[in-house]
PyMOL CGO cylinders between C-alpha atoms (Angstrom):
from pymol import cmd
from pymol.cgo import CYLINDER

trace = [
    CYLINDER, -12.28, 4.67, 14.84, -9.75, 6.99, 16.43, 0.3, 1, 1, 1, 1, 1, 1,
    CYLINDER, -9.75, 6.99, 16.43, -6.23, 6.16, 15.06, 0.3, 1, 1, 1, 1, 1, 1,
    CYLINDER, -6.23, 6.16, 15.06, -4.69, 6.30, 18.54, 0.3, 1, 1, 1, 1, 1, 1,
    CYLINDER, -4.69, 6.30, 18.54, -7.27, 3.87, 19.92, 0.3, 1, 1, 1, 1, 1, 1,
    CYLINDER, -7.27, 3.87, 19.92, -6.71, 1.50, 17.00, 0.3, 1, 1, 1, 1, 1, 1,
    CYLINDER, -6.71, 1.50, 17.00, -2.95, 1.54, 17.62, 0.3, 1, 1, 1, 1, 1, 1,
    CYLINDER, -2.95, 1.54, 17.62, -3.46, 1.00, 21.35, 0.3, 1, 1, 1, 1, 1, 1,
    CYLINDER, -3.46, 1.00, 21.35, -5.72, -2.00, 20.68, 0.3, 1, 1, 1, 1, 1, 1,
    CYLINDER, -5.72, -2.00, 20.68, -3.08, -3.58, 18.45, 0.3, 1, 1, 1, 1, 1, 1,
    CYLINDER, -3.08, -3.58, 18.45, -0.40, -2.99, 21.11, 0.3, 1, 1, 1, 1, 1, 1,
    CYLINDER, -0.40, -2.99, 21.11, -2.58, -4.73, 23.70, 0.3, 1, 1, 1, 1, 1, 1,
    CYLINDER, -2.58, -4.73, 23.70, -3.04, -7.67, 21.32, 0.3, 1, 1, 1, 1, 1, 1,
    CYLINDER, -3.04, -7.67, 21.32, 0.74, -7.87, 20.80, 0.3, 1, 1, 1, 1, 1, 1,
    CYLINDER, 0.74, -7.87, 20.80, 1.26, -7.96, 24.59, 0.3, 1, 1, 1, 1, 1, 1,
    CYLINDER, 1.26, -7.96, 24.59, -1.17, -10.88, 24.88, 0.3, 1, 1, 1, 1, 1, 1,
    CYLINDER, -1.17, -10.88, 24.88, 0.57, -12.75, 22.05, 0.3, 1, 1, 1, 1, 1, 1,
    CYLINDER, 0.57, -12.75, 22.05, 3.96, -12.21, 23.70, 0.3, 1, 1, 1, 1, 1, 1,
    CYLINDER, 3.96, -12.21, 23.70, 2.64, -13.52, 27.02, 0.3, 1, 1, 1, 1, 1, 1,
    CYLINDER, 2.64, -13.52, 27.02, 1.52, -16.73, 25.27, 0.3, 1, 1, 1, 1, 1, 1,
    CYLINDER, 1.52, -16.73, 25.27, 4.90, -17.52, 23.71, 0.3, 1, 1, 1, 1, 1, 1,
    CYLINDER, 4.90, -17.52, 23.71, 6.64, -20.57, 25.07, 0.3, 1, 1, 1, 1, 1, 1,
    CYLINDER, 6.64, -20.57, 25.07, 10.34, -21.28, 25.33, 0.3, 1, 1, 1, 1, 1, 1,
    CYLINDER, 10.34, -21.28, 25.33, 12.47, -19.61, 22.71, 0.3, 1, 1, 1, 1, 1, 1,
    CYLINDER, 12.47, -19.61, 22.71, 15.99, -19.50, 21.40, 0.3, 1, 1, 1, 1, 1, 1,
    CYLINDER, 15.99, -19.50, 21.40, 17.64, -17.48, 18.62, 0.3, 1, 1, 1, 1, 1, 1,
    CYLINDER, 17.64, -17.48, 18.62, 19.24, -18.98, 15.59, 0.3, 1, 1, 1, 1, 1, 1,
    CYLINDER, 19.24, -18.98, 15.59, 18.68, -21.12, 12.57, 0.3, 1, 1, 1, 1, 1, 1,
    CYLINDER, 18.68, -21.12, 12.57, 18.76, -24.85, 12.06, 0.3, 1, 1, 1, 1, 1, 1,
    CYLINDER, 18.76, -24.85, 12.06, 20.67, -26.43, 9.23, 0.3, 1, 1, 1, 1, 1, 1,
    CYLINDER, 20.67, -26.43, 9.23, 21.57, -29.90, 8.05, 0.3, 1, 1, 1, 1, 1, 1,
    CYLINDER, 21.57, -29.90, 8.05, 25.29, -30.58, 7.96, 0.3, 1, 1, 1, 1, 1, 1,
    CYLINDER, 25.29, -30.58, 7.96, 26.94, -33.39, 6.00, 0.3, 1, 1, 1, 1, 1, 1,
    CYLINDER, 26.94, -33.39, 6.00, 29.80, -35.43, 7.32, 0.3, 1, 1, 1, 1, 1, 1,
    CYLINDER, 29.80, -35.43, 7.32, 32.69, -36.45, 5.08, 0.3, 1, 1, 1, 1, 1, 1,
    CYLINDER, 32.69, -36.45, 5.08, 31.71, -40.11, 5.33, 0.3, 1, 1, 1, 1, 1, 1,
    CYLINDER, 31.71, -40.11, 5.33, 28.14, -39.40, 4.24, 0.3, 1, 1, 1, 1, 1, 1,
    CYLINDER, 28.14, -39.40, 4.24, 26.26, -39.00, 7.51, 0.3, 1, 1, 1, 1, 1, 1,
    CYLINDER, 26.26, -39.00, 7.51, 24.05, -36.01, 8.30, 0.3, 1, 1, 1, 1, 1, 1,
    CYLINDER, 24.05, -36.01, 8.30, 23.33, -34.08, 11.47, 0.3, 1, 1, 1, 1, 1, 1,
    CYLINDER, 23.33, -34.08, 11.47, 21.46, -30.95, 12.54, 0.3, 1, 1, 1, 1, 1, 1,
    CYLINDER, 21.46, -30.95, 12.54, 23.15, -27.85, 13.80, 0.3, 1, 1, 1, 1, 1, 1,
    CYLINDER, 23.15, -27.85, 13.80, 21.81, -24.71, 15.48, 0.3, 1, 1, 1, 1, 1, 1,
    CYLINDER, 21.81, -24.71, 15.48, 23.73, -21.50, 14.74, 0.3, 1, 1, 1, 1, 1, 1,
    CYLINDER, 23.73, -21.50, 14.74, 23.11, -18.22, 16.53, 0.3, 1, 1, 1, 1, 1, 1,
    CYLINDER, 23.11, -18.22, 16.53, 24.67, -15.02, 17.79, 0.3, 1, 1, 1, 1, 1, 1,
    CYLINDER, 24.67, -15.02, 17.79, 24.27, -13.99, 21.41, 0.3, 1, 1, 1, 1, 1, 1,
    CYLINDER, 24.27, -13.99, 21.41, 25.92, -10.99, 23.04, 0.3, 1, 1, 1, 1, 1, 1,
    CYLINDER, 25.92, -10.99, 23.04, 28.01, -10.41, 19.95, 0.3, 1, 1, 1, 1, 1, 1,
    CYLINDER, 28.01, -10.41, 19.95, 29.45, -13.92, 19.83, 0.3, 1, 1, 1, 1, 1, 1,
    CYLINDER, 29.45, -13.92, 19.83, 28.64, -16.65, 17.35, 0.3, 1, 1, 1, 1, 1, 1,
    CYLINDER, 28.64, -16.65, 17.35, 27.65, -20.09, 18.63, 0.3, 1, 1, 1, 1, 1, 1,
    CYLINDER, 27.65, -20.09, 18.63, 26.87, -23.45, 17.08, 0.3, 1, 1, 1, 1, 1, 1,
    CYLINDER, 26.87, -23.45, 17.08, 25.32, -26.46, 18.74, 0.3, 1, 1, 1, 1, 1, 1,
    CYLINDER, 25.32, -26.46, 18.74, 24.76, -30.02, 17.66, 0.3, 1, 1, 1, 1, 1, 1,
    CYLINDER, 24.76, -30.02, 17.66, 21.05, -30.88, 17.77, 0.3, 1, 1, 1, 1, 1, 1,
    CYLINDER, 21.05, -30.88, 17.77, 20.08, -34.47, 18.53, 0.3, 1, 1, 1, 1, 1, 1,
    CYLINDER, 20.08, -34.47, 18.53, 17.31, -35.79, 16.28, 0.3, 1, 1, 1, 1, 1, 1,
    CYLINDER, 17.31, -35.79, 16.28, 15.01, -36.36, 19.26, 0.3, 1, 1, 1, 1, 1, 1,
    CYLINDER, 15.01, -36.36, 19.26, 15.19, -32.64, 20.16, 0.3, 1, 1, 1, 1, 1, 1,
    CYLINDER, 15.19, -32.64, 20.16, 14.70, -31.36, 16.61, 0.3, 1, 1, 1, 1, 1, 1,
    CYLINDER, 14.70, -31.36, 16.61, 10.97, -30.55, 16.86, 0.3, 1, 1, 1, 1, 1, 1,
    CYLINDER, 10.97, -30.55, 16.86, 11.37, -28.83, 20.23, 0.3, 1, 1, 1, 1, 1, 1,
    CYLINDER, 11.37, -28.83, 20.23, 14.21, -26.65, 18.95, 0.3, 1, 1, 1, 1, 1, 1,
    CYLINDER, 14.21, -26.65, 18.95, 12.31, -25.82, 15.74, 0.3, 1, 1, 1, 1, 1, 1,
    CYLINDER, 12.31, -25.82, 15.74, 9.43, -24.64, 17.91, 0.3, 1, 1, 1, 1, 1, 1,
    CYLINDER, 9.43, -24.64, 17.91, 11.75, -22.55, 20.11, 0.3, 1, 1, 1, 1, 1, 1,
    CYLINDER, 11.75, -22.55, 20.11, 13.38, -20.92, 17.07, 0.3, 1, 1, 1, 1, 1, 1,
    CYLINDER, 13.38, -20.92, 17.07, 9.93, -20.14, 15.62, 0.3, 1, 1, 1, 1, 1, 1,
    CYLINDER, 9.93, -20.14, 15.62, 8.87, -18.61, 18.95, 0.3, 1, 1, 1, 1, 1, 1,
    CYLINDER, 8.87, -18.61, 18.95, 11.95, -16.41, 18.96, 0.3, 1, 1, 1, 1, 1, 1,
    CYLINDER, 11.95, -16.41, 18.96, 11.25, -15.21, 15.42, 0.3, 1, 1, 1, 1, 1, 1,
    CYLINDER, 11.25, -15.21, 15.42, 7.68, -14.40, 16.43, 0.3, 1, 1, 1, 1, 1, 1,
    CYLINDER, 7.68, -14.40, 16.43, 8.99, -12.58, 19.52, 0.3, 1, 1, 1, 1, 1, 1,
    CYLINDER, 8.99, -12.58, 19.52, 11.29, -10.45, 17.36, 0.3, 1, 1, 1, 1, 1, 1,
    CYLINDER, 11.29, -10.45, 17.36, 8.54, -9.67, 14.84, 0.3, 1, 1, 1, 1, 1, 1,
    CYLINDER, 8.54, -9.67, 14.84, 6.04, -8.72, 17.54, 0.3, 1, 1, 1, 1, 1, 1,
    CYLINDER, 6.04, -8.72, 17.54, 8.46, -6.53, 19.50, 0.3, 1, 1, 1, 1, 1, 1,
    CYLINDER, 8.46, -6.53, 19.50, 9.53, -4.71, 16.33, 0.3, 1, 1, 1, 1, 1, 1,
    CYLINDER, 9.53, -4.71, 16.33, 5.89, -4.09, 15.48, 0.3, 1, 1, 1, 1, 1, 1,
    CYLINDER, 5.89, -4.09, 15.48, 5.23, -2.87, 19.04, 0.3, 1, 1, 1, 1, 1, 1,
    CYLINDER, 5.23, -2.87, 19.04, 8.08, -0.35, 18.80, 0.3, 1, 1, 1, 1, 1, 1,
    CYLINDER, 8.08, -0.35, 18.80, 6.85, 0.91, 15.41, 0.3, 1, 1, 1, 1, 1, 1,
    CYLINDER, 6.85, 0.91, 15.41, 3.30, 1.31, 16.76, 0.3, 1, 1, 1, 1, 1, 1,
    CYLINDER, 3.30, 1.31, 16.76, 4.59, 3.09, 19.87, 0.3, 1, 1, 1, 1, 1, 1,
    CYLINDER, 4.59, 3.09, 19.87, 6.43, 5.56, 17.65, 0.3, 1, 1, 1, 1, 1, 1,
    CYLINDER, 6.43, 5.56, 17.65, 3.25, 6.18, 15.66, 0.3, 1, 1, 1, 1, 1, 1,
    CYLINDER, 3.25, 6.18, 15.66, 1.27, 6.65, 18.88, 0.3, 1, 1, 1, 1, 1, 1,
    CYLINDER, 1.27, 6.65, 18.88, 3.86, 9.10, 20.20, 0.3, 1, 1, 1, 1, 1, 1,
    CYLINDER, 3.86, 9.10, 20.20, 3.70, 11.09, 16.97, 0.3, 1, 1, 1, 1, 1, 1,
    CYLINDER, 3.70, 11.09, 16.97, -0.09, 11.31, 17.25, 0.3, 1, 1, 1, 1, 1, 1,
    CYLINDER, -0.09, 11.31, 17.25, 0.13, 12.50, 20.85, 0.3, 1, 1, 1, 1, 1, 1,
    CYLINDER, 0.13, 12.50, 20.85, 2.95, 15.02, 20.34, 0.3, 1, 1, 1, 1, 1, 1,
    CYLINDER, 2.95, 15.02, 20.34, 2.10, 18.63, 19.50, 0.3, 1, 1, 1, 1, 1, 1,
    CYLINDER, 2.10, 18.63, 19.50, 3.32, 19.46, 16.00, 0.3, 1, 1, 1, 1, 1, 1,
    CYLINDER, 3.32, 19.46, 16.00, 5.14, 22.65, 17.04, 0.3, 1, 1, 1, 1, 1, 1,
    CYLINDER, 5.14, 22.65, 17.04, 7.77, 20.70, 19.00, 0.3, 1, 1, 1, 1, 1, 1,
    CYLINDER, 7.77, 20.70, 19.00, 10.89, 19.78, 17.08, 0.3, 1, 1, 1, 1, 1, 1,
    CYLINDER, 10.89, 19.78, 17.08, 11.99, 16.14, 17.28, 0.3, 1, 1, 1, 1, 1, 1,
]
cmd.load_cgo(trace, "trace")
């Protein structure tokens, strides 16, 4: 199979996967311990250059885990898309042109 066609097929698959993603949010979940022995969940993330932390109620834990996983998948897929686009551009660019 033509390398350019193979790359283009993968890009189209990535676009479909991105369209299927649900709600997302950046960050990571962690368990925090209180001085008196209690535990709670916290979401930490950076957005627009600023760090944020949020308390996560137990009843929202699964939803937020899913959103964080969707964001990680979004990042992975978009990074792969960019890499494939660069490869596709290199295949379609005449070799006598300097980058």
